[in-house]
N, C-alpha and C positions, 0 to 999 in steps of 0.2 A: 308757606313754602320757605324752608330755611335757605338762607344765602350762604354758600360755602365756596371752597376752591377745589380744583381737581386733586390737589395734594391732601386735602383734609375732608373730602366728602365721605359720608358714611356708607360704605359698601363692603360686604364680606368677601372673602376669597371665593373664587369660582372660575368657571370656564366662560370666556367671552366669545360671543358670536356677533358678527356684523352682517347686516343685510345690505348687499351691494346691488344697487339698481343699475340697469342699462337704460340709456336715454338716446333720443334722436331729435333732430329739429322738428318742431311742430309743423304739420302740413299747413301750407298757406301762410306761414309766418313771414313777416316783413324781413327781407334779407339784411336790412340795416338795423333791425331791432327798434328799440324805443329808448328815449332818454332815461337814464337812471336818476334817482332822487339825489338831492344835494348831499345828503349824508352817505348814501351808497357810493357816490362818486368820490367823496373824500376818503372813505374807508378803503375802497378798492384801489384808489389812486396811489395809496402807499405801497401797493404791490403785494405779492404773495409772501406770507410770513407765518411762523408758528404763533399760536395764541390769539388768533383773530376771531375765535369762536366763543359761544356760550352754550350751555346744555341744561337739560332737565332730567333728573333721575327720579324714578318712581317704581313702586312695586307693581308687578303684573301678576295675574292669576297663573297657576301652574298648568298652562295649556301648551300644546306643541308649538314649535317654532314656525311651522307652516301656517298655523292660524294667526300667529302674531304678525308674520310677514304679510298675510292677506289683509289684516287690519291696517297695517301701515300703508299698503297700496291704496286702500279706501281713503285714508287720511290725505295722502298725496293728491288723489283725485278731487278731494273736497277743496283743497287750497291751491289756487292758481299761483300763489307765490312760490310754492314748492315745484312749480313747473316753469320756472324761469332761471336763467343763469346770467352772470355778468361777463362781458367781454370788453377788452379794450379795442376801440375803433382802430382799424388797420392804419389809418392815416396818421395817427399819433404815435405809433410804435417806433417811428424813425426820427421823432423830434429830439432836440438836444436835451440832455439831462436837466431836470428842474422845470421843464415846460409842463403845463397842465396836460393831464391825460384824459381823453374823452372816453367815458365809460358808458356802455349801452346795455340794456337788458334784452335778452332774446328768449323767445318762448320755446319750450321743449315738451316732449311727451316721454313718459316712462314706458318703455317697451317690455320690461321684464325685471327680474331680480332673483337673487339666490343668497342663501346664508353661507357665510365663510367663517370657519373656525379661526380664531386669532390666538396663537400661542398654544401651549399645552395645559393651561390652567394652573400652572405653578406660580406664575408671577402675580404681583399685586395688581388687581384690576385698575387701580388708579393710574399706575404707570402705563398700563396697556391702553387705557382710554386716552390718556394725554398724547401718547405717541401716535395713536390712530387719528384722533381729531386734528392734531397739529398738521397732519399731511392732507387728510381728506376734506376737512371743513375749511377750505381755502376760499378767498373771495372769488376766484375764478374757477372753482371746482365745478365739475359737470356730473352730478349736482354737487352743491357745497354743503350737504348734510349727510348724516349717517344715523341709522337706528342700530343700537347694540342691545344685546340681552346677555346678562351674566347669570348663569345657573349656579346656584350655591349647593353645598353639600347636603343641606336639608331638603332640597327639591324646590325651594322658593326661587323666584327670579326677579331681577331688577332690570328694568329697561332704562337706557340712557339715550336720549336723542340729542345729538350735537349738531349745530348749524353755524355757519359763518354769520357774524353779526349783521352783515348787509341784508340778511333775509329774516331777521328776527329780533325781538326785544324781550324783556322780562314778561310782559303780558302774553306774548306769543308762546312762551314756554308753557304757561298755564293752559292755553288753548290746545296745544299739541298733546299734552298729557291727558287733558279731559277728553279730547276726541278719541285718542287711542283707547282709553278705558271704556268709553261708551261703545265703540265699535266692537270691542272684545266682550261686550255684554257683562261687564263687571256688575256684581250684584248676585250672580249665580254662584259665585265662589266665596268661600269663607275667607275672612281676613282682609279683603279689599272690597268695600262696598261704597257705591256712590251715595251721596246724600239722599235719604229716604229710600235707598235701595233701588232707585229708578234709573233708567237710561234716558238722558235728555234727547228730545227730538232734534235731529240735525238735518238741515237741508243738504242736498247733494253737493252744493257748492256755495261758496261765500265770495264776496268781492275780494280781489287780490290787491296787493300793495302797489302793483303797477297801475291799477285803476286809480288808486289814491294819488299817486305821483302825477298822473295826467289831470286829475281833479285840481290839484294844487296849481298846476300850470295855467288853468283857466280862471283862477281867482283874481279879483281886482288887485291892482297895485296897492301896497300899504300906504295909508294916509301920510301926509307930510309930517304930522307930529310923531309918528312912529319912526320914520326915516331920520328925523332930527334927533330923536332920543338915541338911536343907534350911533349916530355921528358923535353925540356927546360921550357915550360910553367908550367908543373907540378912542376919542381924544383924551379922555381921562386915563386910559390905559396905554397912552403913547403908541396907539395903533395896533396893540396886541390884546388878546383876551386876558381876563383876570388871572393873576398869579397868586400862589400861596404867599401870604404876607410876611412869612418868617423864613429864615435861611434854610435852604435845602442842600447847601454845599454845592459841589460841582455836578451840575446836571446838563452840561454841554452835550452829553450823549446819554441815551437811556441806561439805567442801572437795573440790576436785579430788583424785583419788587419785594417789599415787605407788606404783609397784610395783617392788620389787627381786627379781630372780631370780638365785640363786646356785647354781652347780654345786658343791656342797659336796664330794662324794666320787665317784670312779669306782668300778667294780666291785671293784677290789682294795682300795680304801679302805673300802668297805662291808664287805667280808669281814674286814678287820682290825678294824673297829669291832664286828662280830658276835663275833669271838674275844674282844675285850675284855669285851663284855657277858657272854659265857659264863663267862669267868674270874671275873667279879664275881657270878655266880649269878643273872643277870637276862637279860631279852630286850632288844632294841634300844631300844624306847620308854622304859623306865625309865632306861636309861643316858643317853639324850638329855635326859630330864627332869632328871637330875643336873647336866648341863651348863647347862641353863636356870636352875636354882636357883643354881649357882655364878656365873653372869653377873649375876643379880639382886643377889647379895651383893656382887659386885665393883663394881656401879654404885650401891650403897647404896639399892637399890630394895625391900628387904624380902623377904618370902616370895613364892614363886611362887603366884599366883592367876589362873586363866584359865578362861573358858568352854571346855568340851571336848566337841566333837561326838562322839557315839557311835552307831554304826550299829545299827539295830533290825531287821535281817533274820533274826535267829536264830529259827527256827521252833520249834514245840513238840516235846517228846520224841517220837521216832519219825518226825519229819518236819522235821529241822533245816534242810534245804535248801529249804523251802517257798517262800521269797521270793528265793532266790538268782538266779533268772532273770527276775525281775520288774522293771518300770520304776516308779519313784516316789521320793518323798522319804523314804527309810527312814533318817532321821537324827533323833536326839533330842539334847538338850543336857544336859550335866552340868557340873560344876565340878571342876577339878583344883587341889588345894592341896598345897603341900609347902614346908617351910622347911629341909630337910636335903639336902645333896648326896650323902649316902650312897646308892648305887644300890639297896640293899635297902629302905631307907625310901621311896625314890622308887617302887619296885615296889609297895609297899603303898599309896601314894597313888594310883597308876594303877588298881589293883584297886578301891580305894574309889570312884574317879570312874566306872569302868565299872559298878560295882554301883548307884550312884545313877542311872545312865542306863537301868537295866533296867525302870523303871516309867514309866507315862504321866505326862507332865509337867504337863498342865493342872490336875489336882486338887492337885498338890503346890504349884504357884505361884499357885493361886487366891487365897490370903490377900493376895498382893501385886498383885492385879489382872492376873495373867498375868506373862509374862517382861518385866521393865521394859526399855524402850528407853533405854539408857544411853550418853550421849556419852562417848567415850573407851573403850568396851568393848574388852576384850582377849580374843581367842579363839585357840586353838591347835588345829590339825588334823593328824592323823597318818594317812597313807595309804600302806600298803605294797602296791602293785599286784602284787607278786610272789606274794603269798599269797592273792589273790582267785581264786575258782573260775572266773571269766570272764577269758579271755586273748585278746589280739589279736596277730596276727603282726607282727613288726617291719617286714616289707615293706609293710604297709598304712600305715606312717608316721602312727600315730594321735596326735592332739593334743587335749588337754582345753583348750578355749578359754573364757576368762572374759570377761565384758562389761566395758566401761569404765563406772565409776560415780563418784559423789561419796560421800565417806565421812567419818564423824566418829570412827571407831574403828580398831583395829589387828587385823589377821588374819594369822596365820602358818601356812603349810602346809609340812609336811615330807612329801615325796613320794619313795618309793623305787620304782625300776623296775629292769629287768635291766641297765641301763647305769649305775646309780649312784643317788646321793641328791641331791635339789635342795631348796632352801629358797626359798619364795616369800613375800614379806611385802608387805602392802598397808596404807597408812596415809595420813592426810590431808596435803595439801601445805601445810604451815606451816613456817617456819624452825625452830621448836623440834622438831617431829616429825622433820624431815629429819635433825636432829642426833642426837636421842635414839634414835629407832628405827633409824637408819642405824648408829649405834655398837653398839646392842644386837644387830642381825643380824650385824654383823662379828665381834663377840666370840663369839656362838653358833657361827658358822662356824669360827672359829679354835679354839674349845674342842673341837668334834667332830673337827676335823682333827688336833689334838694327840693326842687319845686314839688315833686311827687311825694315828699316826705319819707323817702326810703333811706334807711341807714345800713351800715355794714356792707359797703359796696364790695362786689366781687372784683377780683383783679382782672386786668386786661389780658385777653388771650392773644398773644402775638404769634403770627405765623410768618416764617421767612422762607 
């Protein structure tokens, strides 16, 4: 699944339709709802704003909109997460500005839905989708997701499912697209076939993210060594999360984003990099971390320190796949620290970061008032789609679509698919950040290619 932005996604001209659902409170639902997850509360606590969503685009068979809408209703019925909404607790709506906002999840039912034509088909679908999702896919939307279908001049159709980040992550996008294609019976239609031409068996429902949140609340408190490790991390960062180690200029307020997308390696290059990692006695991620540490040293930027998202979908013993087919924000944050380019030491640093992310974050960061919102924050994400248990056929042309936002930090995604490795970097549009982050991403790309033995590097594709 290719990672792209709403401004650069691959979608031809056509008429956009959106499926608008009607909802109501679920019968018997608790009037006060349930506690939102730590990340949901942080995300929604920032309030309604454009660009808080993510989306998946994929080709669907040329069937009627009625059938596509019915399929979407079945997917909603399957996923309890799509039958929840976030609301701010009434008691906190009158608290002074800057006070914590209490966010709760509430159960809903979908009572109906209908297709609505958006525009007259003359506008670029990218702009239409951005405008639509910026309003509809809001943290407090009821619901906070939308299914759209763009019908192109040649009769083909592209579905795009957008949802607020509080209800999904990159893995969830794969799940939604897979389930839609399966319910549509893809395999009967030319051009978009599931692997082996089959439709995977799907139970009528899967555990919801709200179940996962309650499961986390019941887990034992993190051991003393983990609490002490977080205390050292926060002390080393003067009480804030890791920041990009080079100048970003004035980021006292968010700036327009700049996005660089680099095709780092093709499949042969990734295979060569994997052989190099095996020779070093590690997997791909620690080897990539060794390159990042080396770039930091080369740029006199000190040790590598970055926020490191870790997925939390691992189920209990005997049911490891409990959350594999669910939709939700199954991500927690850890911190990756390393000052040695030795791959074995980088491997130990990665293991340490994953271990830190194995425990609920809210009680660990409570002494600092939760996870601090730090201007200049630096985060690294590693997603190897090849290893996920959820796969999409290449014929569906799946795309992970990010929103356009304003930002004051740096986020880098390393994404591996069956066609190679890409690096996507987002940072604020300041002269200093364009220089420092642009140089950093170029050196990282060159370092990975050098280990893989790749010459004649392609230029960086910068998107602003």
